[in-house]
C-alpha positions as CSV (number, residue, x, y, z in Angstrom):
1,M,31.7,48.0,-9.6
2,Q,29.2,45.5,-10.0
3,T,31.3,41.7,-9.9
4,P,30.5,39.1,-12.7
5,P,27.6,36.7,-12.2
6,L,29.2,33.1,-11.2
7,S,30.4,31.1,-13.8
8,L,29.6,27.6,-13.8
9,P,31.2,24.4,-15.4
10,E,29.1,22.8,-18.1
11,L,28.3,19.3,-17.0
12,D,27.0,16.8,-18.8
13,D,25.4,13.5,-18.1
14,L,29.3,11.6,-18.1
15,D,30.2,14.3,-15.6
16,L,27.5,14.0,-13.8
17,R,27.7,10.0,-13.3
18,I,31.7,10.6,-12.5
19,L,30.4,12.7,-9.6
20,E,27.9,10.4,-8.6
21,Q,30.0,7.3,-7.9
22,L,33.3,9.4,-6.7
23,Q,30.9,10.6,-4.0
24,E,30.0,7.0,-3.2
25,D,33.5,5.6,-3.7
26,N,36.5,8.3,-4.0
27,A,38.7,5.4,-4.0
28,L,37.2,3.6,-7.2
29,T,40.6,3.1,-9.6
30,N,40.5,4.8,-13.0
31,Q,39.6,1.4,-14.5
32,D,36.7,0.7,-12.3
33,L,35.0,4.3,-12.3
34,A,35.3,4.2,-16.1
35,L,33.4,0.9,-16.2
36,R,30.6,2.3,-13.8
37,V,30.0,5.4,-15.7
38,H,30.4,3.4,-19.4
39,A,33.4,5.8,-20.6
40,S,36.7,4.7,-21.9
41,P,39.5,4.8,-18.6
42,P,41.5,7.7,-20.6
43,T,38.2,9.8,-21.1
44,C,37.2,9.0,-17.7
45,L,40.7,10.3,-16.3
46,R,40.3,13.5,-18.4
47,R,37.1,13.9,-17.0
48,V,38.3,13.8,-13.5
49,R,41.3,15.8,-14.1
50,R,39.1,18.4,-15.6
51,L,36.5,18.4,-12.4
52,V,39.5,19.2,-10.5
53,E,40.7,21.7,-12.0
54,E,37.8,23.4,-12.8
55,G,37.1,23.2,-8.5
56,V,34.0,21.2,-9.1
57,I,35.8,18.3,-6.9
58,E,37.5,20.1,-4.0
59,R,38.9,17.8,-2.4
60,Q,39.4,13.7,-2.2
61,V,39.4,12.6,1.3
62,A,38.5,9.8,3.6
63,I,35.5,10.0,6.1
64,L,36.6,8.8,9.6
65,A,34.3,7.2,11.9
66,A,34.6,9.6,15.0
67,D,33.3,7.3,18.0
68,K,36.3,4.8,16.7
69,L,38.9,7.0,17.4
70,G,38.0,8.3,20.9
71,S,35.8,11.7,19.9
72,T,32.3,10.8,21.2
73,L,31.1,14.5,21.6
74,T,29.6,16.5,18.4
75,A,28.4,20.0,19.4
76,I,26.6,22.4,17.4
77,V,27.4,25.9,18.7
78,E,25.4,29.2,18.1
79,I,27.8,32.4,18.2
80,T,26.6,35.6,18.3
81,L,29.5,38.8,18.1
82,D,28.8,42.6,19.8
83,V,30.3,43.9,16.6
84,Q,28.6,42.6,13.4
85,A,31.5,44.7,11.0
86,A,33.2,43.0,8.2
87,E,36.9,43.0,10.1
88,S,35.5,41.8,13.0
89,L,33.5,39.1,11.5
90,D,36.3,38.3,9.4
91,A,38.9,37.9,12.3
92,F,36.6,35.8,14.3
93,E,36.1,33.3,11.2
94,Q,40.0,33.1,10.9
95,A,40.4,31.9,14.4
96,L,37.8,29.7,14.1
97,L,39.5,28.4,11.3
98,A,42.6,27.4,12.9
99,E,40.7,25.1,15.2
100,P,41.4,21.5,14.6
101,A,37.9,20.4,17.0
102,V,36.2,22.8,14.7
103,L,34.6,20.8,11.4
104,Q,32.4,23.2,9.6
105,C,31.6,27.0,10.4
106,Y,28.9,29.0,8.6
107,R,28.1,32.6,9.0
108,V,24.6,32.7,8.9
109,S,21.5,35.4,9.1
110,P,19.0,35.9,10.7
111,G,19.7,34.7,14.1
112,P,23.4,33.9,15.6
113,D,26.5,35.3,13.6
114,F,28.2,31.8,13.1
115,V,26.8,28.2,13.6
116,V,29.8,25.9,14.2
117,I,29.8,22.3,14.4
118,A,32.7,20.6,16.2
119,Q,33.7,17.4,17.4
120,V,35.6,16.4,20.4
121,K,36.4,13.6,23.0
122,D,34.4,14.6,25.8
123,M,33.3,17.6,28.0
124,P,36.2,18.6,29.3
125,A,37.7,19.1,25.8
126,Y,34.6,21.0,25.0
127,H,35.1,23.4,27.6
128,A,38.4,23.8,26.7
129,L,37.5,24.2,23.0
130,A,34.9,26.8,24.1
131,H,37.1,28.9,26.4
132,R,39.8,28.8,23.6
133,A,37.8,29.5,20.8
134,F,34.6,31.4,21.8
135,T,34.7,33.0,25.1
136,A,37.7,34.3,25.4
137,H,37.4,36.4,22.4
138,A,36.0,39.9,23.9
139,N,33.6,40.6,21.0
140,V,31.7,37.3,21.7
141,R,28.2,38.4,23.0
142,N,26.6,34.9,23.3
143,V,27.5,31.0,23.1
144,R,24.5,28.7,22.7
145,T,25.6,25.4,22.4
146,F,23.6,22.0,21.6
147,F,25.0,18.3,22.1
148,S,23.9,15.5,19.5
149,V,22.6,12.7,21.7
150,H,21.9,10.4,18.5
151,R,22.8,11.3,14.6
152,A,19.8,9.6,12.2
153,K,21.8,11.0,9.3
154,F,25.1,11.8,8.0
155,E,25.8,12.6,4.4
156,T,28.5,14.4,2.4
157,R,26.9,13.7,-1.0
158,I,25.3,16.7,-3.0
159,A,21.9,15.8,-5.0
160,L,23.4,16.2,-8.3
161,R,19.8,15.7,-9.9
162,G,16.3,16.4,-9.7
């Protein structure tokens, strides 16, 4: 049985302008957003609601400064499993999703099975995470970790044009 192709929502220029503004500052009032995108407030509100309902806007969050909260160590972790059966990958992924320090989790190919971005307070906190989330699992063959010494760019915005 073949899965149907993914249906992408139709986005016009106003939708794109709204999304660009919200990626820049999601705390804008509807009135301010409408002014910036040159639309009426009711139109703007309807569009934003539709974009949320269609899943184009996944979540609306505040981005915190980790260093100001004492979380100063960013770890980029490659993890290779011994068994790559779907059930094994799913089980390991579910365990990673439960870890609060894991900010991002990707299944990748080729190379390791997973690449994980984690944010922790310090090296002892990383060691605890590594033991609990990575090496304590019998199916983990290899863990390779890189520690960020400088972050030149961090962006959450998606390029919508060009």
